C-alpha positions as CSV (number, residue, x, y, z in Angstrom):
1,X,17.4,-20.7,62.3
2,X,17.5,-24.2,60.2
3,X,17.1,-26.2,63.2
4,X,13.8,-24.0,64.0
5,X,12.6,-24.3,60.1
6,X,13.3,-28.1,60.4
7,X,11.2,-28.6,63.7
8,X,8.4,-26.4,62.0
9,X,8.5,-28.8,59.0
10,X,8.8,-32.0,60.8
11,X,5.6,-30.5,63.2
12,X,3.8,-29.8,59.5
13,X,4.3,-33.5,58.6
14,X,3.0,-34.8,61.8
15,X,-0.1,-32.6,61.3
16,X,-0.4,-34.3,57.8
17,X,0.2,-37.1,58.8
18,X,-2.6,-36.9,61.6
19,X,-5.0,-35.1,59.2
20,X,-4.2,-38.2,56.7
21,X,-5.1,-40.6,59.9
22,X,-7.8,-38.7,60.4
23,X,-9.9,-38.5,56.8
24,X,-8.7,-42.3,56.4
25,X,-10.9,-43.3,59.4
26,X,-13.8,-41.2,58.4
27,X,-13.7,-43.2,55.1
28,X,-13.6,-46.1,57.1
29,X,-16.8,-45.1,59.0
30,X,-18.6,-43.5,55.9
31,X,-17.8,-46.9,53.9
32,X,-19.2,-49.2,57.2
33,X,-22.2,-46.6,57.7
34,X,-23.2,-47.5,53.7
35,X,-23.0,-51.3,54.6
36,X,-24.7,-50.9,57.6
37,X,-27.4,-48.7,55.6
38,X,-27.7,-51.5,52.6
39,X,-28.4,-54.3,55.3
40,X,-30.9,-52.2,56.9
41,X,-32.6,-51.3,53.9
42,X,-32.4,-55.2,52.5
43,X,-33.7,-56.4,56.0
44,X,-36.4,-53.7,55.9
45,X,-37.5,-55.0,51.9
46,X,-37.5,-58.4,53.1
47,X,-39.6,-57.6,56.4
48,X,-42.5,-55.8,54.0
49,X,-42.0,-58.5,51.5
50,X,-42.6,-61.0,53.9
51,X,-45.6,-59.2,55.1
52,X,-47.2,-58.5,51.8
53,X,-46.9,-62.5,51.5
54,X,-48.8,-63.1,54.2
55,X,-51.5,-60.6,53.3
56,X,-51.8,-62.0,49.8
57,X,-51.9,-65.3,51.6
58,X,-54.6,-64.1,53.9
59,X,-56.8,-63.0,51.1
60,X,-56.3,-65.3,48.8
61,X,-57.2,-68.3,51.6
62,X,-60.4,-66.1,52.4
63,X,-61.5,-65.2,48.8
64,X,-60.6,-68.9,47.5
65,X,-63.0,-70.5,50.1
66,X,-66.2,-68.8,48.4
67,X,-64.5,-70.3,44.8
68,X,-64.5,-73.6,46.4
69,X,-68.5,-72.9,47.6
70,X,-69.3,-71.6,43.9
71,X,-67.2,-74.8,42.6
72,X,-69.5,-77.2,44.6
73,X,-72.7,-75.8,44.3
74,X,-72.2,-75.4,40.0
75,X,-71.0,-79.2,40.5
76,X,-74.1,-80.2,42.3
77,X,-76.4,-78.1,39.8
78,X,-74.7,-79.8,36.5
79,X,-75.4,-82.7,38.0
80,X,-79.0,-82.4,38.6
81,X,-79.1,-81.0,35.3
82,X,-77.2,-84.3,33.5
83,X,-79.8,-86.5,35.7
84,X,-82.7,-84.5,34.4
85,X,-81.4,-84.9,30.7
86,X,-80.8,-88.5,31.1
87,X,-84.8,-88.7,32.6
88,X,-85.9,-87.0,29.6
89,X,-83.7,-89.2,26.9
90,X,-85.0,-92.5,28.8
91,X,-88.6,-91.2,28.7
92,X,-88.3,-90.3,24.8
93,X,-85.1,-91.3,23.6
94,X,-87.0,-94.3,21.6
95,X,-89.3,-91.8,19.9
96,X,-86.4,-89.8,18.6
97,X,-84.8,-92.8,17.4
98,X,-87.5,-93.5,15.3
99,X,-88.3,-89.9,14.1
100,X,-84.3,-89.8,12.8
101,X,-85.1,-93.4,11.1
102,X,-88.1,-92.0,9.6
103,X,-86.4,-89.1,8.2
104,X,-83.8,-90.8,6.6
105,X,-85.6,-93.5,5.1
106,X,-89.1,-92.1,4.2
107,X,-87.4,-89.8,1.5
108,X,-90.4,-87.5,-0.3
109,X,-88.3,-85.5,-2.8
110,X,-90.2,-82.2,-3.8
111,X,-89.6,-80.5,-7.2
112,X,-89.5,-76.3,-6.2
113,X,-92.1,-74.3,-8.4
114,X,-89.0,-72.4,-9.8
115,X,-86.2,-74.2,-11.2
116,X,-83.4,-72.5,-13.6
117,X,-81.8,-73.5,-15.8
118,X,-78.2,-73.2,-16.0
119,X,-77.0,-71.2,-18.8
């Protein structure tokens, strides 16, 4: 009877070793799948980021060209206004200087009608 018990025990030990081997393979497979899933997710994230970055650059390029045109128009307008101001300055500059000098040099003090005396 002890030979039969020892054979049964041996069978149970073999079954336990086989179960441990199966569990270990399952753990390794699960670990591998988790790593694969992470790398796939990282690749998808990078692809999505690259796609959105390209879309943003295209959007920026499309809309910045309008800004450059607006800047050029504003520069032309500013140059025209500066030219106009310079022309006016050349025409009336001497008169303005004369008026300023006259206002500074020809002082005519006027006493106000009502003077308050400090107490």
